[in-house]
C-alpha positions in Angstrom: -39.7 -5.3 -52.8 -42.2 -3.1 -54.2 -40.6 -1.6 -56.4 -40.3 1.6 -57.7 -42.2 2.2 -54.3 -40.6 0.2 -52.0 -41.6 -0.9 -48.4 -40.8 1.0 -45.2 -37.8 0.3 -43.4 -37.1 -1.4 -40.1 -34.2 -1.3 -37.5 -34.8 -4.2 -35.0 -32.1 -5.2 -32.9 -31.7 -7.3 -29.4 -29.0 -6.8 -26.3 -28.5 -10.7 -24.9 -27.6 -9.2 -21.1 -27.3 -12.3 -18.4 -29.6 -12.7 -16.4 -32.6 -11.5 -18.2 -34.7 -12.7 -21.7 -33.7 -11.9 -24.9 -35.5 -9.0 -26.1 -35.8 -7.7 -29.6 -36.2 -3.3 -29.6 -37.6 -2.2 -33.1 -36.2 1.5 -33.5 -38.2 3.9 -36.3 -36.3 4.7 -39.1 -37.9 8.1 -41.7 -37.4 7.7 -44.9 -36.3 4.5 -47.3 -33.3 3.5 -47.9 -34.3 3.2 -51.6 -34.3 4.8 -53.6 -32.6 8.2 -51.1 -29.7 6.4 -50.5 -28.7 7.0 -53.7 -29.9 10.2 -54.2 -26.7 12.0 -52.5 -24.4 10.0 -54.7 -25.7 10.4 -58.1 -26.3 14.2 -57.4 -22.5 14.4 -56.8 -21.5 12.2 -59.6 -23.7 14.3 -62.1 -22.7 17.9 -60.7 -18.6 16.5 -61.4 -20.1 15.0 -64.7 -20.9 18.6 -65.6 -18.0 20.5 -64.4 -19.8 22.5 -61.3 -18.1 20.0 -58.3 -14.1 19.2 -59.2 -13.8 16.5 -56.7 -15.9 13.9 -55.6 -17.0 13.8 -51.8 -16.8 10.2 -51.8 -13.8 7.6 -52.7 -12.1 4.2 -53.0 -10.8 4.9 -49.7 -14.9 5.7 -48.5 -15.5 1.9 -49.3 -12.8 0.4 -47.9 -13.4 1.5 -44.6 -16.7 0.3 -45.1 -15.7 -3.4 -46.1 -13.5 -2.8 -42.6 -17.0 -1.6 -40.9 -18.1 -4.9 -42.5 -15.8 -7.4 -41.7 -15.7 -5.8 -38.2 -19.9 -6.8 -38.1 -18.9 -10.3 -38.5 -16.5 -10.7 -35.9 -18.1 -9.0 -33.5 -21.5 -11.2 -34.3 -19.2 -14.6 -34.1 -16.5 -12.8 -30.8 -19.3 -10.7 -29.0 -17.5 -7.5 -29.5 -15.1 -6.7 -32.0 -13.3 -2.6 -32.9 -13.2 -1.8 -36.4 -9.1 -0.5 -35.1 -8.5 -4.7 -34.5 -9.0 -5.4 -37.9 -5.4 -2.9 -39.4 
């Protein structure tokens, strides 16, 4: 959206409580996920490639845990609450 400048990010949520009308709330966010989400990761890859960092700070295991959290979010949405530990 509006590449390469992007647009401001927004985080909205709604908590449903019995006896109350659902109300959407907005949380102010600083920065932007794009391109800032890639700055640290790409910088670490470049430092590793040129030799100043011996290891990468992220791993395949990080990706697997992220996907585990995504799956828990899907289940929580369908069931009304799920802990990532229940997926193991």
